[in-house]
KOLGU-4560 file (N, C-alpha, C; in nm, 3 decimals, padded with zeros to 5 digits):
<recs>
<n_xx: -01.564 n_yy: -08.377 n_zz: -16.911 ca_xx: -01.519 ca_yy: -08.392 ca_zz: -16.802 c_xx: -01.538 c_yy: -08.261 c_zz: -16.704 mol: A seq: 1 type: MET>
<n_xx: -01.499 n_yy: -08.303 n_zz: -16.534 ca_xx: -01.570 ca_yy: -08.260 ca_zz: -16.438 c_xx: -01.426 c_yy: -08.185 c_zz: -16.364 mol: A seq: 2 type: THR>
<n_xx: -01.466 n_yy: -08.049 n_zz: -16.323 ca_xx: -01.323 ca_yy: -08.000 ca_zz: -16.229 c_xx: -01.326 c_yy: -08.112 c_zz: -16.110 mol: A seq: 3 type: ASP>
<n_xx: -01.260 n_yy: -08.116 n_zz: -16.042 ca_xx: -01.219 ca_yy: -08.244 ca_zz: -15.938 c_xx: -01.150 c_yy: -08.121 c_zz: -15.821 mol: A seq: 4 type: LEU>
<n_xx: -01.200 n_yy: -08.140 n_zz: -15.686 ca_xx: -01.100 ca_yy: -08.110 ca_zz: -15.606 c_xx: -00.994 c_yy: -08.193 c_zz: -15.597 mol: A seq: 5 type: PRO>
<n_xx: -00.868 n_yy: -08.114 n_zz: -15.540 ca_xx: -00.746 ca_yy: -08.225 ca_zz: -15.512 c_xx: -00.765 c_yy: -08.341 c_zz: -15.425 mol: A seq: 6 type: PRO>
<n_xx: -00.863 n_yy: -08.335 n_zz: -15.304 ca_xx: -00.858 ca_yy: -08.421 ca_zz: -15.237 c_xx: -01.010 c_yy: -08.509 c_zz: -15.252 mol: A seq: 7 type: ILE>
<n_xx: -01.060 n_yy: -08.606 n_zz: -15.261 ca_xx: -01.219 ca_yy: -08.647 ca_zz: -15.282 c_xx: -01.219 c_yy: -08.800 c_zz: -15.164 mol: A seq: 8 type: LEU>
<n_xx: -01.328 n_yy: -08.757 n_zz: -15.111 ca_xx: -01.402 ca_yy: -08.880 ca_zz: -15.040 c_xx: -01.404 c_yy: -09.018 c_zz: -15.125 mol: A seq: 9 type: SER>
<n_xx: -01.464 n_yy: -09.102 n_zz: -15.011 ca_xx: -01.474 ca_yy: -09.252 ca_zz: -15.069 c_xx: -01.646 c_yy: -09.247 c_zz: -15.169 mol: A seq: 10 type: ALA>
<n_xx: -01.720 n_yy: -09.126 n_zz: -15.082 ca_xx: -01.864 ca_yy: -09.090 ca_zz: -15.163 c_xx: -01.853 c_yy: -09.041 c_zz: -15.278 mol: A seq: 11 type: ALA>
<n_xx: -01.764 n_yy: -08.956 n_zz: -15.270 ca_xx: -01.754 ca_yy: -08.878 ca_zz: -15.382 c_xx: -01.659 c_yy: -08.962 c_zz: -15.484 mol: A seq: 12 type: GLU>
<n_xx: -01.600 n_yy: -09.046 n_zz: -15.463 ca_xx: -01.564 ca_yy: -09.117 ca_zz: -15.556 c_xx: -01.635 c_yy: -09.196 c_zz: -15.643 mol: A seq: 13 type: LEU>
<n_xx: -01.730 n_yy: -09.253 n_zz: -15.541 ca_xx: -01.870 ca_yy: -09.364 ca_zz: -15.617 c_xx: -01.941 c_yy: -09.275 c_zz: -15.679 mol: A seq: 14 type: GLU>
<n_xx: -01.945 n_yy: -09.143 n_zz: -15.664 ca_xx: -02.059 ca_yy: -09.072 ca_zz: -15.758 c_xx: -01.990 c_yy: -09.018 c_zz: -15.863 mol: A seq: 15 type: ARG>
<n_xx: -01.896 n_yy: -09.014 n_zz: -15.916 ca_xx: -01.791 ca_yy: -08.955 ca_zz: -16.016 c_xx: -01.815 c_yy: -09.102 c_zz: -16.149 mol: A seq: 16 type: LEU>
<n_xx: -01.860 n_yy: -09.042 n_zz: -16.271 ca_xx: -01.846 ca_yy: -09.069 ca_zz: -16.350 c_xx: -01.790 c_yy: -09.111 c_zz: -16.447 mol: A seq: 17 type: ASP>
<n_xx: -01.747 n_yy: -09.239 n_zz: -16.455 ca_xx: -01.635 ca_yy: -09.368 ca_zz: -16.525 c_xx: -01.491 c_yy: -09.288 c_zz: -16.504 mol: A seq: 18 type: ASP>
<n_xx: -01.405 n_yy: -09.268 n_zz: -16.373 ca_xx: -01.325 ca_yy: -09.236 ca_zz: -16.348 c_xx: -01.195 c_yy: -09.346 c_zz: -16.339 mol: A seq: 19 type: PRO>
<n_xx: -01.113 n_yy: -09.301 n_zz: -16.388 ca_xx: -00.979 ca_yy: -09.436 ca_zz: -16.428 c_xx: -00.926 c_yy: -09.404 c_zz: -16.230 mol: A seq: 20 type: VAL>
<n_xx: -00.905 n_yy: -09.509 n_zz: -16.162 ca_xx: -00.882 ca_yy: -09.507 ca_zz: -16.026 c_xx: -00.738 c_yy: -09.581 c_zz: -16.046 mol: A seq: 21 type: ILE>
<n_xx: -00.668 n_yy: -09.489 n_zz: -15.995 ca_xx: -00.520 ca_yy: -09.568 ca_zz: -16.019 c_xx: -00.426 c_yy: -09.591 c_zz: -15.858 mol: A seq: 22 type: ALA>
<n_xx: -00.378 n_yy: -09.741 n_zz: -15.857 ca_xx: -00.328 ca_yy: -09.764 ca_zz: -15.738 c_xx: -00.226 c_yy: -09.743 c_zz: -15.746 mol: A seq: 23 type: ASP>
<n_xx: -00.121 n_yy: -09.645 n_zz: -15.634 ca_xx: -00.021 ca_yy: -09.598 ca_zz: -15.653 c_xx: 00.062 c_yy: -09.658 c_zz: -15.485 mol: A seq: 24 type: VAL>
<n_xx: 00.053 n_yy: -09.761 n_zz: -15.486 ca_xx: 00.131 ca_yy: -09.770 ca_zz: -15.348 c_xx: 00.272 c_yy: -09.821 c_zz: -15.358 mol: A seq: 25 type: ARG>
<n_xx: 00.349 n_yy: -09.788 n_zz: -15.277 ca_xx: 00.504 ca_yy: -09.770 ca_zz: -15.295 c_xx: 00.546 c_yy: -09.803 c_zz: -15.175 mol: A seq: 26 type: TRP>
<n_xx: 00.676 n_yy: -09.841 n_zz: -15.144 ca_xx: 00.771 ca_yy: -09.841 ca_zz: -15.044 c_xx: 00.891 c_yy: -09.823 c_zz: -15.074 mol: A seq: 27 type: THR>
<n_xx: 01.005 n_yy: -09.797 n_zz: -14.997 ca_xx: 01.131 ca_yy: -09.772 ca_zz: -15.002 c_xx: 01.217 c_yy: -09.919 c_zz: -15.065 mol: A seq: 28 type: LEU>
<n_xx: 01.120 n_yy: -10.034 n_zz: -15.067 ca_xx: 01.161 ca_yy: -10.134 ca_zz: -15.128 c_xx: 01.133 c_yy: -10.169 c_zz: -15.260 mol: A seq: 29 type: ALA>
<n_xx: 01.021 n_yy: -10.080 n_zz: -15.316 ca_xx: 00.988 ca_yy: -10.062 ca_zz: -15.454 c_xx: 00.866 c_yy: -10.079 c_zz: -15.462 mol: A seq: 30 type: GLY>
<n_xx: 00.760 n_yy: -10.093 n_zz: -15.560 ca_xx: 00.662 ca_yy: -10.074 ca_zz: -15.571 c_xx: 00.580 c_yy: -10.214 c_zz: -15.507 mol: A seq: 31 type: PRO>
<n_xx: 00.424 n_yy: -10.148 n_zz: -15.466 ca_xx: 00.346 ca_yy: -10.304 ca_zz: -15.414 c_xx: 00.266 c_yy: -10.351 c_zz: -15.462 mol: A seq: 32 type: LYS>
<n_xx: 00.343 n_yy: -10.411 n_zz: -15.560 ca_xx: 00.273 ca_yy: -10.509 ca_zz: -15.699 c_xx: 00.165 c_yy: -10.612 c_zz: -15.626 mol: A seq: 33 type: ARG>
<n_xx: 00.313 n_yy: -10.647 n_zz: -15.566 ca_xx: 00.176 ca_yy: -10.786 ca_zz: -15.464 c_xx: 00.076 c_yy: -10.728 c_zz: -15.366 mol: A seq: 34 type: ASP>
<n_xx: 00.098 n_yy: -10.621 n_zz: -15.325 ca_xx: -00.023 ca_yy: -10.537 ca_zz: -15.217 c_xx: -00.167 c_yy: -10.555 c_zz: -15.364 mol: A seq: 35 type: ALA>
<n_xx: -00.129 n_yy: -10.504 n_zz: -15.456 ca_xx: -00.228 ca_yy: -10.464 ca_zz: -15.576 c_xx: -00.262 c_yy: -10.602 c_zz: -15.608 mol: A seq: 36 type: TYR>
<n_xx: -00.190 n_yy: -10.714 n_zz: -15.635 ca_xx: -00.234 ca_yy: -10.809 ca_zz: -15.683 c_xx: -00.346 c_yy: -10.899 c_zz: -15.564 mol: A seq: 37 type: GLY>
<n_xx: -00.258 n_yy: -10.856 n_zz: -15.416 ca_xx: -00.427 ca_yy: -10.932 ca_zz: -15.342 c_xx: -00.527 c_yy: -10.836 c_zz: -15.319 mol: A seq: 38 type: ALA>
<n_xx: -00.503 n_yy: -10.716 n_zz: -15.359 ca_xx: -00.658 ca_yy: -10.676 ca_zz: -15.319 c_xx: -00.670 c_yy: -10.472 c_zz: -15.424 mol: A seq: 39 type: GLY>
<n_xx: -00.727 n_yy: -10.431 n_zz: -15.442 ca_xx: -00.712 ca_yy: -10.316 ca_zz: -15.505 c_xx: -00.850 c_yy: -10.289 c_zz: -15.510 mol: A seq: 40 type: HIS>
<n_xx: -00.901 n_yy: -10.099 n_zz: -15.533 ca_xx: -01.018 ca_yy: -10.094 ca_zz: -15.562 c_xx: -01.056 c_yy: -10.148 c_zz: -15.669 mol: A seq: 41 type: LEU>
<n_xx: -01.208 n_yy: -10.177 n_zz: -15.697 ca_xx: -01.240 ca_yy: -10.234 ca_zz: -15.823 c_xx: -01.263 c_yy: -10.133 c_zz: -15.948 mol: A seq: 42 type: PRO>
<n_xx: -01.132 n_yy: -10.170 n_zz: -16.037 ca_xx: -01.117 ca_yy: -10.104 ca_zz: -16.152 c_xx: -01.017 c_yy: -10.069 c_zz: -16.165 mol: A seq: 43 type: GLY>
<n_xx: -00.874 n_yy: -10.024 n_zz: -16.042 ca_xx: -00.816 ca_yy: -09.973 ca_zz: -16.019 c_xx: -00.689 c_yy: -10.001 c_zz: -16.117 mol: A seq: 44 type: ALA>
<n_xx: -00.611 n_yy: -09.974 n_zz: -16.165 ca_xx: -00.449 ca_yy: -09.998 ca_zz: -16.247 c_xx: -00.387 c_yy: -09.951 c_zz: -16.182 mol: A seq: 45 type: VAL>
<n_xx: -00.271 n_yy: -10.050 n_zz: -16.159 ca_xx: -00.167 ca_yy: -10.003 ca_zz: -16.069 c_xx: -00.052 c_yy: -09.913 c_zz: -16.138 mol: A seq: 46 type: PHE>
<n_xx: 00.007 n_yy: -09.837 n_zz: -16.068 ca_xx: 00.066 ca_yy: -09.757 ca_zz: -16.147 c_xx: 00.213 c_yy: -09.747 c_zz: -16.056 mol: A seq: 47 type: VAL>
<n_xx: 00.328 n_yy: -09.813 n_zz: -16.128 ca_xx: 00.467 ca_yy: -09.765 ca_zz: -16.053 c_xx: 00.519 c_yy: -09.645 c_zz: -16.058 mol: A seq: 48 type: ASP>
<n_xx: 00.543 n_yy: -09.611 n_zz: -15.931 ca_xx: 00.611 ca_yy: -09.452 ca_zz: -15.922 c_xx: 00.762 c_yy: -09.490 c_zz: -15.949 mol: A seq: 49 type: LEU>
<n_xx: 00.817 n_yy: -09.592 n_zz: -15.993 ca_xx: 00.957 ca_yy: -09.575 ca_zz: -16.014 c_xx: 01.009 c_yy: -09.602 c_zz: -16.197 mol: A seq: 50 type: ASP>
<n_xx: 00.871 n_yy: -09.620 n_zz: -16.238 ca_xx: 00.892 ca_yy: -09.595 ca_zz: -16.422 c_xx: 00.760 c_yy: -09.553 c_zz: -16.446 mol: A seq: 51 type: THR>
<n_xx: 00.665 n_yy: -09.521 n_zz: -16.392 ca_xx: 00.572 ca_yy: -09.460 ca_zz: -16.460 c_xx: 00.598 c_yy: -09.275 c_zz: -16.421 mol: A seq: 52 type: ALA>
<n_xx: 00.631 n_yy: -09.240 n_zz: -16.288 ca_xx: 00.625 ca_yy: -09.123 ca_zz: -16.273 c_xx: 00.734 c_yy: -09.069 c_zz: -16.227 mol: A seq: 53 type: LEU>
<n_xx: 00.866 n_yy: -09.142 n_zz: -16.268 ca_xx: 00.993 ca_yy: -09.103 ca_zz: -16.256 c_xx: 01.093 c_yy: -09.122 c_zz: -16.381 mol: A seq: 54 type: SER>
<n_xx: 01.162 n_yy: -09.029 n_zz: -16.394 ca_xx: 01.299 ca_yy: -09.087 ca_zz: -16.475 c_xx: 01.402 c_yy: -09.158 c_zz: -16.390 mol: A seq: 55 type: ALA>
<n_xx: 01.448 n_yy: -09.258 n_zz: -16.451 ca_xx: 01.566 ca_yy: -09.319 ca_zz: -16.413 c_xx: 01.672 c_yy: -09.228 c_zz: -16.269 mol: A seq: 56 type: PRO>
<n_xx: 01.669 n_yy: -09.302 n_zz: -16.178 ca_xx: 01.743 ca_yy: -09.265 ca_zz: -16.052 c_xx: 01.908 c_yy: -09.217 c_zz: -16.105 mol: A seq: 57 type: ALA>
<n_xx: 01.946 n_yy: -09.084 n_zz: -16.042 ca_xx: 02.118 ca_yy: -09.081 ca_zz: -16.101 c_xx: 02.131 c_yy: -09.003 c_zz: -15.957 mol: A seq: 58 type: SER>
<n_xx: 02.317 n_yy: -09.027 n_zz: -15.923 ca_xx: 02.344 ca_yy: -08.872 ca_zz: -15.829 c_xx: 02.326 c_yy: -08.796 c_zz: -15.855 mol: A seq: 59 type: PRO>
<n_xx: 02.326 n_yy: -08.749 n_zz: -15.982 ca_xx: 02.304 ca_yy: -08.596 ca_zz: -16.024 c_xx: 02.166 c_yy: -08.528 c_zz: -16.012 mol: A seq: 60 type: GLU>
<n_xx: 02.063 n_yy: -08.661 n_zz: -16.002 ca_xx: 01.885 ca_yy: -08.612 ca_zz: -16.054 c_xx: 01.809 c_yy: -08.686 c_zz: -15.934 mol: A seq: 61 type: ARG>
<n_xx: 01.893 n_yy: -08.764 n_zz: -15.851 ca_xx: 01.807 ca_yy: -08.797 ca_zz: -15.723 c_xx: 01.734 c_yy: -08.918 c_zz: -15.755 mol: A seq: 62 type: GLY>
<n_xx: 01.662 n_yy: -09.020 n_zz: -15.638 ca_xx: 01.609 ca_yy: -09.125 ca_zz: -15.629 c_xx: 01.494 c_yy: -09.092 c_zz: -15.756 mol: A seq: 63 type: ARG>
<n_xx: 01.387 n_yy: -09.035 n_zz: -15.742 ca_xx: 01.259 ca_yy: -09.001 ca_zz: -15.853 c_xx: 01.292 c_yy: -08.842 c_zz: -15.911 mol: A seq: 64 type: HIS>
<n_xx: 01.353 n_yy: -08.844 n_zz: -16.024 ca_xx: 01.350 ca_yy: -08.744 ca_zz: -16.081 c_xx: 01.208 c_yy: -08.736 c_zz: -16.173 mol: A seq: 65 type: PRO>
<n_xx: 01.158 n_yy: -08.615 n_zz: -16.229 ca_xx: 01.071 ca_yy: -08.603 ca_zz: -16.278 c_xx: 01.079 c_yy: -08.669 c_zz: -16.399 mol: A seq: 66 type: LEU>
<n_xx: 00.966 n_yy: -08.762 n_zz: -16.496 ca_xx: 01.028 ca_yy: -08.818 ca_zz: -16.589 c_xx: 00.988 c_yy: -08.744 c_zz: -16.726 mol: A seq: 67 type: PRO>
<n_xx: 01.032 n_yy: -08.799 n_zz: -16.836 ca_xx: 01.055 ca_yy: -08.713 ca_zz: -16.971 c_xx: 00.946 c_yy: -08.666 c_zz: -17.003 mol: A seq: 68 type: ASP>
<n_xx: 00.848 n_yy: -08.579 n_zz: -17.023 ca_xx: 00.713 ca_yy: -08.615 ca_zz: -17.084 c_xx: 00.646 c_yy: -08.652 c_zz: -17.176 mol: A seq: 69 type: PRO>
<n_xx: 00.753 n_yy: -08.710 n_zz: -17.304 ca_xx: 00.709 ca_yy: -08.781 ca_zz: -17.396 c_xx: 00.665 c_yy: -08.911 c_zz: -17.328 mol: A seq: 70 type: LEU>
<n_xx: 00.791 n_yy: -09.006 n_zz: -17.226 ca_xx: 00.765 ca_yy: -09.094 ca_zz: -17.155 c_xx: 00.642 c_yy: -09.111 c_zz: -17.038 mol: A seq: 71 type: GLU>
<n_xx: 00.618 n_yy: -08.977 n_zz: -16.975 ca_xx: 00.493 ca_yy: -08.990 ca_zz: -16.896 c_xx: 00.392 c_yy: -08.996 c_zz: -16.986 mol: A seq: 72 type: PHE>
<n_xx: 00.390 n_yy: -08.940 n_zz: -17.084 ca_xx: 00.274 ca_yy: -08.933 ca_zz: -17.173 c_xx: 00.175 c_yy: -09.122 c_zz: -17.236 mol: A seq: 73 type: ALA>
<n_xx: 00.351 n_yy: -09.143 n_zz: -17.226 ca_xx: 00.300 ca_yy: -09.291 ca_zz: -17.335 c_xx: 00.272 c_yy: -09.358 c_zz: -17.217 mol: A seq: 74 type: ALA>
<n_xx: 00.333 n_yy: -09.352 n_zz: -17.066 ca_xx: 00.310 ca_yy: -09.480 ca_zz: -16.947 c_xx: 00.172 c_yy: -09.431 c_zz: -16.913 mol: A seq: 75 type: ALA>
<n_xx: 00.088 n_yy: -09.284 n_zz: -16.901 ca_xx: -00.022 ca_yy: -09.258 ca_zz: -16.890 c_xx: -00.122 c_yy: -09.316 c_zz: -17.017 mol: A seq: 76 type: MET>
<n_xx: -00.076 n_yy: -09.335 n_zz: -17.121 ca_xx: -00.188 ca_yy: -09.440 ca_zz: -17.246 c_xx: -00.186 c_yy: -09.520 c_zz: -17.211 mol: A seq: 77 type: GLY>
<n_xx: -00.069 n_yy: -09.589 n_zz: -17.183 ca_xx: -00.086 ca_yy: -09.748 ca_zz: -17.145 c_xx: -00.146 c_yy: -09.787 c_zz: -17.045 mol: A seq: 78 type: ARG>
<n_xx: -00.163 n_yy: -09.732 n_zz: -16.932 ca_xx: -00.309 ca_yy: -09.692 ca_zz: -16.835 c_xx: -00.410 c_yy: -09.693 c_zz: -16.871 mol: A seq: 79 type: LEU>
<n_xx: -00.468 n_yy: -09.607 n_zz: -16.989 ca_xx: -00.592 ca_yy: -09.593 ca_zz: -17.018 c_xx: -00.600 c_yy: -09.444 c_zz: -16.937 mol: A seq: 80 type: GLY>
<n_xx: -00.505 n_yy: -09.350 n_zz: -16.908 ca_xx: -00.504 ca_yy: -09.248 ca_zz: -16.856 c_xx: -00.494 c_yy: -09.162 c_zz: -16.979 mol: A seq: 81 type: ILE>
<n_xx: -00.578 n_yy: -09.094 n_zz: -17.063 ca_xx: -00.576 ca_yy: -09.020 ca_zz: -17.197 c_xx: -00.653 c_yy: -08.918 c_zz: -17.195 mol: A seq: 82 type: ASP>
<n_xx: -00.680 n_yy: -08.848 n_zz: -17.101 ca_xx: -00.732 ca_yy: -08.714 ca_zz: -17.124 c_xx: -00.885 c_yy: -08.673 c_zz: -17.116 mol: A seq: 83 type: GLY>
<n_xx: -00.951 n_yy: -08.837 n_zz: -17.144 ca_xx: -01.084 ca_yy: -08.808 ca_zz: -17.134 c_xx: -01.175 c_yy: -08.856 c_zz: -17.060 mol: A seq: 84 type: THR>
<n_xx: -01.120 n_yy: -08.899 n_zz: -16.913 ca_xx: -01.192 ca_yy: -08.896 ca_zz: -16.791 c_xx: -01.082 c_yy: -08.839 c_zz: -16.696 mol: A seq: 85 type: ARG>
<n_xx: -01.167 n_yy: -08.857 n_zz: -16.607 ca_xx: -01.096 ca_yy: -08.767 ca_zz: -16.450 c_xx: -01.001 c_yy: -08.912 c_zz: -16.362 mol: A seq: 86 type: PRO>
<n_xx: -00.931 n_yy: -08.857 n_zz: -16.318 ca_xx: -00.827 ca_yy: -09.005 ca_zz: -16.222 c_xx: -00.822 c_yy: -08.957 c_zz: -16.098 mol: A seq: 87 type: VAL>
<n_xx: -00.861 n_yy: -09.083 n_zz: -16.015 ca_xx: -00.846 ca_yy: -09.061 ca_zz: -15.888 c_xx: -00.750 c_yy: -09.135 c_zz: -15.811 mol: A seq: 88 type: VAL>
<n_xx: -00.633 n_yy: -09.133 n_zz: -15.775 ca_xx: -00.544 ca_yy: -09.197 ca_zz: -15.740 c_xx: -00.561 c_yy: -09.234 c_zz: -15.549 mol: A seq: 89 type: ALA>
<n_xx: -00.478 n_yy: -09.322 n_zz: -15.507 ca_xx: -00.497 ca_yy: -09.403 ca_zz: -15.366 c_xx: -00.348 c_yy: -09.452 c_zz: -15.345 mol: A seq: 90 type: TYR>
<n_xx: -00.316 n_yy: -09.492 n_zz: -15.216 ca_xx: -00.212 ca_yy: -09.558 ca_zz: -15.161 c_xx: -00.257 c_yy: -09.603 c_zz: -15.059 mol: A seq: 91 type: ASP>
<n_xx: -00.115 n_yy: -09.619 n_zz: -14.991 ca_xx: -00.176 ca_yy: -09.667 ca_zz: -14.815 c_xx: -00.048 c_yy: -09.611 c_zz: -14.711 mol: A seq: 92 type: ASP>
<n_xx: -00.020 n_yy: -09.471 n_zz: -14.764 ca_xx: 00.078 ca_yy: -09.404 ca_zz: -14.681 c_xx: 00.019 c_yy: -09.281 c_zz: -14.677 mol: A seq: 93 type: GLU>
<n_xx: -00.114 n_yy: -09.225 n_zz: -14.672 ca_xx: -00.114 ca_yy: -09.113 ca_zz: -14.659 c_xx: -00.133 c_yy: -09.015 c_zz: -14.739 mol: A seq: 94 type: GLY>
<n_xx: -00.144 n_yy: -09.077 n_zz: -14.883 ca_xx: -00.178 ca_yy: -08.990 ca_zz: -15.034 c_xx: -00.004 c_yy: -08.930 c_zz: -15.077 mol: A seq: 95 type: GLY>
<n_xx: 00.070 n_yy: -08.962 n_zz: -14.981 ca_xx: 00.223 ca_yy: -08.920 ca_zz: -15.029 c_xx: 00.228 c_yy: -08.999 c_zz: -15.205 mol: A seq: 96 type: VAL>
<n_xx: 00.243 n_yy: -09.077 n_zz: -15.167 ca_xx: 00.293 ca_yy: -09.124 ca_zz: -15.336 c_xx: 00.163 c_yy: -09.117 c_zz: -15.460 mol: A seq: 97 type: HIS>
<n_xx: 00.016 n_yy: -09.131 n_zz: -15.441 ca_xx: -00.099 ca_yy: -09.093 ca_zz: -15.520 c_xx: -00.045 c_yy: -08.957 c_zz: -15.533 mol: A seq: 98 type: ALA>
<n_xx: 00.025 n_yy: -08.870 n_zz: -15.426 ca_xx: 00.013 ca_yy: -08.684 ca_zz: -15.445 c_xx: 00.090 c_yy: -08.684 c_zz: -15.584 mol: A seq: 99 type: ALA>
<n_xx: 00.211 n_yy: -08.769 n_zz: -15.635 ca_xx: 00.242 ca_yy: -08.722 ca_zz: -15.724 c_xx: 00.203 c_yy: -08.772 c_zz: -15.864 mol: A seq: 100 type: ARG>
<n_xx: 00.134 n_yy: -08.856 n_zz: -15.910 ca_xx: 00.071 ca_yy: -08.855 ca_zz: -15.995 c_xx: -00.079 c_yy: -08.736 c_zz: -16.036 mol: A seq: 101 type: LEU>
<n_xx: -00.130 n_yy: -08.692 n_zz: -15.884 ca_xx: -00.209 ca_yy: -08.604 ca_zz: -15.926 c_xx: -00.172 c_yy: -08.478 c_zz: -15.941 mol: A seq: 102 type: VAL>
<n_xx: -00.037 n_yy: -08.435 n_zz: -15.902 ca_xx: 00.041 ca_yy: -08.315 ca_zz: -15.904 c_xx: 00.059 c_yy: -08.322 c_zz: -16.064 mol: A seq: 103 type: TRP>
<n_xx: 00.130 n_yy: -08.419 n_zz: -16.110 ca_xx: 00.160 ca_yy: -08.439 ca_zz: -16.254 c_xx: 00.064 c_yy: -08.400 c_zz: -16.354 mol: A seq: 104 type: LEU>
<n_xx: -00.085 n_yy: -08.494 n_zz: -16.330 ca_xx: -00.133 ca_yy: -08.449 ca_zz: -16.395 c_xx: -00.204 c_yy: -08.342 c_zz: -16.358 mol: A seq: 105 type: LEU>
<n_xx: -00.285 n_yy: -08.309 n_zz: -16.295 ca_xx: -00.309 ca_yy: -08.164 ca_zz: -16.285 c_xx: -00.192 c_yy: -07.999 c_zz: -16.291 mol: A seq: 106 type: ARG>
<n_xx: -00.119 n_yy: -08.079 n_zz: -16.312 ca_xx: 00.042 ca_yy: -07.961 ca_zz: -16.382 c_xx: 00.012 c_yy: -07.927 c_zz: -16.525 mol: A seq: 107 type: ALA>
<n_xx: -00.060 n_yy: -08.052 n_zz: -16.615 ca_xx: -00.122 ca_yy: -08.062 ca_zz: -16.746 c_xx: -00.224 c_yy: -08.025 c_zz: -16.755 mol: A seq: 108 type: LEU>
<n_xx: -00.314 n_yy: -07.999 n_zz: -16.649 ca_xx: -00.472 ca_yy: -07.942 ca_zz: -16.665 c_xx: -00.550 c_yy: -08.066 c_zz: -16.633 mol: A seq: 109 type: GLY>
<n_xx: -00.511 n_yy: -08.160 n_zz: -16.666 ca_xx: -00.583 ca_yy: -08.310 ca_zz: -16.607 c_xx: -00.676 c_yy: -08.311 c_zz: -16.510 mol: A seq: 110 type: HIS>
<n_xx: -00.805 n_yy: -08.309 n_zz: -16.482 ca_xx: -00.866 ca_yy: -08.333 ca_zz: -16.360 c_xx: -00.830 c_yy: -08.436 c_zz: -16.263 mol: A seq: 111 type: PRO>
<n_xx: -00.743 n_yy: -08.443 n_zz: -16.179 ca_xx: -00.692 ca_yy: -08.543 ca_zz: -16.069 c_xx: -00.771 c_yy: -08.520 c_zz: -15.965 mol: A seq: 112 type: ALA>
<n_xx: -00.752 n_yy: -08.633 n_zz: -15.850 ca_xx: -00.762 ca_yy: -08.592 ca_zz: -15.707 c_xx: -00.706 c_yy: -08.734 c_zz: -15.648 mol: A seq: 113 type: ALA>
<n_xx: -00.673 n_yy: -08.689 n_zz: -15.511 ca_xx: -00.619 ca_yy: -08.849 ca_zz: -15.438 c_xx: -00.775 c_yy: -08.864 c_zz: -15.311 mol: A seq: 114 type: VAL>
<n_xx: -00.722 n_yy: -09.021 n_zz: -15.374 ca_xx: -00.842 ca_yy: -09.087 ca_zz: -15.285 c_xx: -00.836 c_yy: -09.009 c_zz: -15.085 mol: A seq: 115 type: LEU>
<n_xx: -00.889 n_yy: -08.947 n_zz: -15.034 ca_xx: -00.920 ca_yy: -08.928 ca_zz: -14.909 c_xx: -00.879 c_yy: -09.042 c_zz: -14.836 mol: A seq: 116 type: ASP>
<n_xx: -00.813 n_yy: -09.061 n_zz: -14.729 ca_xx: -00.745 ca_yy: -09.181 ca_zz: -14.664 c_xx: -00.721 c_yy: -09.316 c_zz: -14.741 mol: A seq: 117 type: GLY>
<n_xx: -00.708 n_yy: -09.292 n_zz: -14.844 ca_xx: -00.603 ca_yy: -09.413 ca_zz: -14.938 c_xx: -00.690 c_yy: -09.534 c_zz: -14.919 mol: A seq: 118 type: GLY>
<n_xx: -00.660 n_yy: -09.681 n_zz: -14.968 ca_xx: -00.720 ca_yy: -09.780 ca_zz: -14.972 c_xx: -00.795 c_yy: -09.814 c_zz: -14.855 mol: A seq: 119 type: ILE>
<n_xx: -00.751 n_yy: -09.760 n_zz: -14.738 ca_xx: -00.832 ca_yy: -09.766 ca_zz: -14.606 c_xx: -00.947 c_yy: -09.709 c_zz: -14.624 mol: A seq: 120 type: GLY>
<n_xx: -01.007 n_yy: -09.644 n_zz: -14.700 ca_xx: -01.088 ca_yy: -09.543 ca_zz: -14.693 c_xx: -01.222 c_yy: -09.649 c_zz: -14.735 mol: A seq: 121 type: ALA>
<n_xx: -01.192 n_yy: -09.724 n_zz: -14.888 ca_xx: -01.222 ca_yy: -09.752 ca_zz: -14.950 c_xx: -01.355 c_yy: -09.871 c_zz: -14.830 mol: A seq: 122 type: TRP>
<n_xx: -01.482 n_yy: -09.837 n_zz: -14.868 ca_xx: -01.613 ca_yy: -09.886 ca_zz: -14.801 c_xx: -01.644 c_yy: -10.036 c_zz: -14.845 mol: A seq: 123 type: PRO>
<n_xx: -01.597 n_yy: -10.046 n_zz: -14.974 ca_xx: -01.651 ca_yy: -10.158 ca_zz: -15.020 c_xx: -01.551 c_yy: -10.287 c_zz: -15.016 mol: A seq: 124 type: GLY>
<n_xx: -01.581 n_yy: -10.398 n_zz: -15.089 ca_xx: -01.488 ca_yy: -10.538 ca_zz: -15.090 c_xx: -01.373 c_yy: -10.461 c_zz: -15.194 mol: A seq: 125 type: PRO>
<n_xx: -01.278 n_yy: -10.525 n_zz: -15.197 ca_xx: -01.168 ca_yy: -10.515 ca_zz: -15.308 c_xx: -01.136 c_yy: -10.629 c_zz: -15.385 mol: A seq: 126 type: LEU>
<n_xx: -01.076 n_yy: -10.578 n_zz: -15.491 ca_xx: -01.085 ca_yy: -10.659 ca_zz: -15.582 c_xx: -00.947 c_yy: -10.732 c_zz: -15.623 mol: A seq: 127 type: SER>
<n_xx: -00.919 n_yy: -10.825 n_zz: -15.739 ca_xx: -00.815 ca_yy: -10.913 ca_zz: -15.745 c_xx: -00.789 c_yy: -10.890 c_zz: -15.953 mol: A seq: 128 type: THR>
<n_xx: -00.889 n_yy: -10.889 n_zz: -15.978 ca_xx: -00.935 ca_yy: -10.829 ca_zz: -16.104 c_xx: -00.830 c_yy: -10.754 c_zz: -16.158 mol: A seq: 129 type: ASP>
<n_xx: -00.718 n_yy: -10.782 n_zz: -16.246 ca_xx: -00.636 ca_yy: -10.645 ca_zz: -16.318 c_xx: -00.681 c_yy: -10.643 c_zz: -16.457 mol: A seq: 130 type: ALA>
<n_xx: -00.771 n_yy: -10.499 n_zz: -16.428 ca_xx: -00.841 ca_yy: -10.400 ca_zz: -16.565 c_xx: -00.771 c_yy: -10.378 c_zz: -16.712 mol: A seq: 131 type: PRO>
<n_xx: -00.793 n_yy: -10.414 n_zz: -16.815 ca_xx: -00.715 ca_yy: -10.395 ca_zz: -16.921 c_xx: -00.750 c_yy: -10.232 c_zz: -16.947 mol: A seq: 132 type: ALA>
<n_xx: -00.651 n_yy: -10.150 n_zz: -16.958 ca_xx: -00.650 ca_yy: -10.012 ca_zz: -16.964 c_xx: -00.727 c_yy: -10.016 c_zz: -17.100 mol: A seq: 133 type: PRO>
</recs>
């Protein structure tokens, strides 16, 4: 697995060998599953910020507290993120949501990067196929 800079261009993503591509689109109304279903980068898995990247909200811990490490690991495993492939995450909000996944993975030593420009930077067609992780 190669070392990744924290931010990659679409051209650099296209040159990566077998990355996991993660769609982390989210809004205050919740995850953007409908947007994912309408079109995402080919091969991208959908990552739910509320459930995969956060523990349950509470008045004491806030809206998106850090996830329990074992629950985070299990969620990543279900998405096909297992430590053997680099991860490139994107969103449609300037990278703010994708960066949470990248930060969590990089803190654990896993190569991960944010796609510079998010979904809008992708030059090719989008897909509606949901890959099996």
